[in-house]
Every structure is written in C-alpha cells, then in structure tokens.
Wavefront OBJ file of the C-alpha trace (Angstrom):
o trace
v 78.880 118.121 113.780
v 82.236 119.549 114.832
v 83.832 122.967 115.161
v 85.194 122.865 111.591
v 81.792 122.351 109.950
v 78.667 124.388 109.218
v 75.535 122.464 108.126
v 73.117 123.695 105.496
v 69.823 125.051 106.816
v 67.858 121.900 105.965
v 70.523 119.373 107.063
v 68.705 118.072 110.149
v 65.301 118.014 108.471
v 66.658 115.981 105.574
v 68.410 113.526 107.909
v 65.123 112.905 109.722
v 63.310 112.421 106.405
v 65.846 109.860 105.180
v 65.679 107.934 108.454
v 61.964 107.307 107.907
v 63.208 104.612 105.518
v 63.594 101.559 107.743
v 66.299 100.171 105.418
v 68.659 103.015 106.358
v 70.375 102.957 109.743
v 72.746 105.920 109.454
v 72.565 108.909 107.128
v 75.022 111.698 106.452
v 75.248 114.477 103.916
v 78.012 115.463 101.542
v 80.849 117.649 102.824
v 81.816 120.664 100.754
v 85.452 121.123 101.730
v 86.338 124.795 102.073
v 89.751 126.413 102.581
v 90.668 127.098 106.186
v 92.274 130.333 105.002
v 92.203 132.447 101.848
v 95.891 131.812 101.179
v 97.208 129.708 98.312
v 98.306 127.091 100.867
v 94.855 127.018 102.446
v 93.176 126.547 99.076
v 95.641 123.808 98.100
v 95.001 121.904 101.331
v 91.246 122.034 100.740
v 91.770 120.555 97.277
v 94.101 117.847 98.596
v 91.720 116.582 101.288
v 88.795 116.417 98.874
v 90.632 114.694 96.016
v 90.628 110.897 95.540
v 94.413 110.943 95.168
v 94.656 112.671 98.517
v 92.095 110.792 100.601
v 90.985 107.761 98.579
v 87.370 106.739 98.135
v 85.820 108.596 101.081
v 82.726 109.496 99.054
v 81.355 112.093 101.446
v 84.382 114.331 100.805
v 84.775 113.839 97.060
v 82.960 116.459 94.945
v 80.237 115.277 92.572
v 79.563 112.061 94.502
v 76.016 110.794 94.055
v 73.652 109.602 96.773
v 74.617 106.027 97.603
v 75.266 103.457 100.312
v 78.765 103.857 101.744
v 81.031 102.533 104.497
v 81.012 105.771 106.497
v 79.768 109.350 106.531
v 80.708 112.498 108.376
v 78.364 113.840 111.050
v 75.927 110.966 110.683
v 72.420 110.830 112.115
v 70.795 107.669 113.440
v 67.994 106.469 115.668
v 68.464 106.467 119.433
v 67.623 102.762 119.572
v 70.599 101.945 117.336
v 72.912 103.974 119.563
v 71.670 102.112 122.633
v 71.917 98.689 121.003
v 75.544 99.214 119.959
v 76.660 100.922 123.156
v 77.387 104.288 121.576
v 80.840 105.515 120.625
v 83.979 103.836 121.894
v 85.304 106.581 124.156
v 88.749 104.955 124.265
v 89.264 106.062 120.666
v 90.147 109.750 120.593
v 89.788 109.783 116.797
v 87.959 107.417 114.404
v 85.249 106.736 116.974
v 82.656 107.503 114.296
v 84.161 105.021 111.830
v 84.315 102.445 114.622
v 80.602 102.986 115.288
v 79.760 102.793 111.590
v 81.721 99.566 111.247
v 79.730 98.040 114.099
v 76.555 99.168 112.328
v 77.662 97.440 109.113
v 78.783 94.352 111.022
v 75.186 93.826 112.149
v 74.061 94.228 108.497
v 73.080 97.848 108.969
v 73.228 100.287 106.066
v 74.834 103.723 105.889
v 73.538 106.190 103.325
v 75.217 109.255 101.857
v 72.577 111.776 100.797
v 73.892 114.519 98.537
v 70.704 116.596 98.441
v 72.062 118.621 101.389
v 75.540 119.377 102.601
v 77.757 120.756 105.298
v 80.655 123.113 104.705
v 83.805 121.616 106.210
v 86.759 123.956 106.670
v 90.095 122.251 106.080
v 93.226 123.054 108.052
v 94.798 126.397 107.055
v 98.498 125.458 107.097
v 100.714 122.503 106.219
v 101.804 122.325 109.854
v 98.239 121.979 111.134
v 97.482 119.479 108.349
v 100.433 117.333 109.457
v 99.249 117.435 113.080
v 95.743 116.420 112.006
v 96.803 113.473 109.860
v 99.387 112.280 112.365
v 96.558 111.952 114.868
v 94.288 110.325 112.275
v 96.880 107.724 111.321
v 97.728 106.702 114.879
v 94.123 106.297 115.910
v 93.100 104.549 112.700
v 95.708 101.921 113.572
v 94.141 101.478 117.028
v 90.702 101.107 115.513
v 91.939 98.525 113.002
v 93.641 96.554 115.762
v 90.203 96.302 117.362
v 88.440 95.517 114.071
v 90.925 94.038 111.547
v 88.170 93.313 109.039
v 87.258 96.985 108.848
v 90.391 97.824 106.861
v 89.931 99.180 103.341
v 92.361 99.865 100.531
v 92.506 103.596 101.278
v 93.776 102.753 104.765
v 96.543 100.503 103.427
v 98.069 102.507 100.578
v 99.803 105.309 102.561
v 101.430 102.913 105.093
v 102.602 100.666 102.254
v 104.029 103.702 100.473
v 105.965 104.793 103.563
v 107.097 101.244 104.371
v 108.332 100.720 100.804
v 110.371 103.931 100.993
v 111.941 102.951 104.309
v 112.691 99.367 103.299
v 114.081 100.109 99.847
v 116.308 102.890 101.151
v 117.386 100.951 104.231
v 118.205 97.745 102.362
v 120.285 99.647 99.821
v 123.132 99.612 102.362
v 123.445 95.847 101.798
v 121.923 95.525 98.348
v 122.528 98.548 96.081
v 119.864 97.395 93.615
v 117.157 98.230 96.142
v 118.148 101.870 95.735
v 116.749 101.592 92.220
v 113.428 100.498 93.695
v 113.488 103.555 95.970
v 114.125 105.847 92.997
v 111.319 104.224 90.978
v 108.861 104.641 93.856
v 109.804 108.296 94.365
v 109.612 109.129 90.651
v 106.296 107.289 90.198
v 104.756 109.061 93.169
v 106.138 112.395 92.025
v 104.676 112.012 88.541
v 101.258 111.005 89.867
v 101.232 113.840 92.372
v 102.314 116.338 89.723
v 99.656 115.113 87.283
v 96.786 115.442 89.758
v 98.104 118.751 91.095
v 98.297 120.262 87.615
v 94.877 118.929 86.661
v 93.215 120.236 89.829
v 95.008 123.583 89.686
v 94.076 124.237 86.077
v 90.489 123.286 86.805
v 90.546 125.834 89.612
v 92.066 128.420 87.302
v 95.164 129.110 89.400
v 98.525 127.609 88.468
v 99.987 128.880 91.767
v 98.260 125.944 93.459
v 100.432 123.292 91.784
v 103.412 123.217 94.154
v 101.387 123.772 97.364
v 99.020 121.003 96.271
v 101.930 118.597 95.746
v 103.175 119.543 99.223
v 99.728 118.925 100.715
v 99.419 115.513 99.035
v 102.848 114.547 100.343
v 102.069 115.805 103.845
v 98.870 113.755 104.016
v 100.398 110.552 102.675
v 103.705 110.588 104.550
v 102.178 111.722 107.836
v 99.201 109.382 107.766
v 101.279 106.455 106.548
v 104.083 106.860 109.083
v 101.765 107.519 112.026
v 99.661 104.486 111.073
v 102.775 102.296 111.135
v 103.759 103.823 114.469
v 100.269 103.175 115.805
v 100.387 99.513 114.787
v 103.362 98.950 117.079
v 102.567 101.495 119.769
v 99.248 102.538 121.288
v 99.072 106.224 122.264
v 96.961 105.142 125.215
v 95.472 101.872 126.404
v 92.659 100.665 124.200
v 90.082 98.361 125.691
v 89.068 95.421 123.548
v 85.677 95.558 125.229
v 85.131 98.660 123.197
v 81.388 98.501 123.047
v 78.426 96.802 124.534
v 77.246 93.787 122.536
v 74.353 94.304 120.238
v 71.001 93.140 121.588
v 69.992 91.907 118.174
l 1 2 3 4 5 6 7 8 9 10 11 12 13 14 15 16 17 18 19 20 21 22 23 24 25 26 27 28 29 30 31 32 33 34 35 36 37 38 39 40 41 42 43 44 45 46 47 48 49 50 51 52 53 54 55 56 57 58 59 60 61 62 63 64 65 66 67 68 69 70 71 72 73 74 75 76 77 78 79 80 81 82 83 84 85 86 87 88 89 90 91 92 93 94 95 96 97 98 99 100 101 102 103 104 105 106 107 108 109 110 111 112 113 114 115 116 117 118 119 120 121 122 123 124 125 126 127 128 129 130 131 132 133 134 135 136 137 138 139 140 141 142 143 144 145 146 147 148 149 150 151 152 153 154 155 156 157 158 159 160 161 162 163 164 165 166 167 168 169 170 171 172 173 174 175 176 177 178 179 180 181 182 183 184 185 186 187 188 189 190 191 192 193 194 195 196 197 198 199 200 201 202 203 204 205 206 207 208 209 210 211 212 213 214 215 216 217 218 219 220 221 222 223 224 225 226 227 228 229 230 231 232 233 234 235 236 237 238 239 240 241 242 243 244 245 246 247 248 249 250 251
C-alpha cells in the first residue's frame, strides 16, 4: 500500500482468506481510481488512468473488471515463504519492482489473482504536470525491468513506444522522403479520432462535457510521456541495474 491509496476496511482480511487457497500465490484487490483534486483536470486524469485506452489491459485499474487470474496486481499480498524463495523485491528498480516480483512469481508457474470483492481507493495525480512526471518515471523504469526480463513484455508496454517512434520516424524521414509526412499525418489523425471518441464517450457517461478536452490532454500526456521515456530508458539506464536482481528460487 502506498501514500496515494486507502484500502477498504476488510482488505487485509480478504487477502488472508484468498491466500488460504494453495493455488493462489499473490492476491490483490481492485483499485477504484479517484481524482487527486476536485478540479476538471483532476477528474479527467482519474478517468484517463483507469480507461483501457489510457492504460491498456491492467485489469486492477479498469472499472467493472471481474475476479480473475492476471499478470499483476497493485498492493499484492503473498506468503512470507514466497518472498524468501524469490529474494524479495529488486531494490535496484526504483519503480516497477512489484511487476518484476510478480513476473518472477509467474516464471515459476505461480498464479496471481485479482479479487474484486474488496477494493482500495487510489488517488490519481491532480495535475497534468504531476501526471507527466509520474509516467516519465514509469516509462524509464519499465524499460529497465524489461531489459532484465525481456519475456515479461506485454502489448500494453509496446504500444506507446511504437506510437512515439512512428511519429519521430515519419516526421524525421519526411526531410528526405516527403511521402512519409503523409504517414505522420495519418498517425496523428487516427490517434486524435480515437482519443476524441473515448474522451467523448467517457465524459458523457460521467455527465460532464467539460471533461472532453482535459481527458484528451491526459491521454496524450500518458502516451507521449510513457512512450518517449520508455525509448529513452532502453538506450540509457537512469542508474546501474544489476542483472543479479534477485536470489534464485529454491524450488
């Protein structure tokens, strides 16, 4: 649990109950994403970081997800023996250390369960500036984690970097080949239409059309920041990362 989250009263009890099932190695509850401020921007950011268009298939953040086995959870609970067997968190990773741990759990055929019978309230960042800072850090450190565990990569990790790379390449190559400028325009228009569609749909569902433009801005901030910082992280490590990131499993 971190400083941006408040668990429901029965969160811990339910985690312990679920872990009585020997087939489950890690359990976490659903996150109800709340605005970090009561402003229109704050509400739009909360919608963006809990929408599949914004953050992909991270089930623990997406509203109306059902209880299911997943690749990761937020604020997971697990048995002490598992922690000891896997060597705990990789302290060289300043972010994504939980996903790294969960990947090592899955690599040893462990199972991670999202239980939606309880929840924690997670408070999103209150401003676009703080959102950019958050996702810049996320992108850089996700790249470090994937360099350690290439097989851990999932489609939601790849799409934003590919989006940013396609923008850079198509615009850059247009100096030599003008036709690539058309590709740049197509990418921008396609993204803009998708972003507008999901922003309108989410805003109308929330009953406030003022959210449309801030929501588009939040989507763009997440995707451009995460994508560009991921690409930066692939070629540059913010600090040295040890490849002996964890103790070997005893099993």
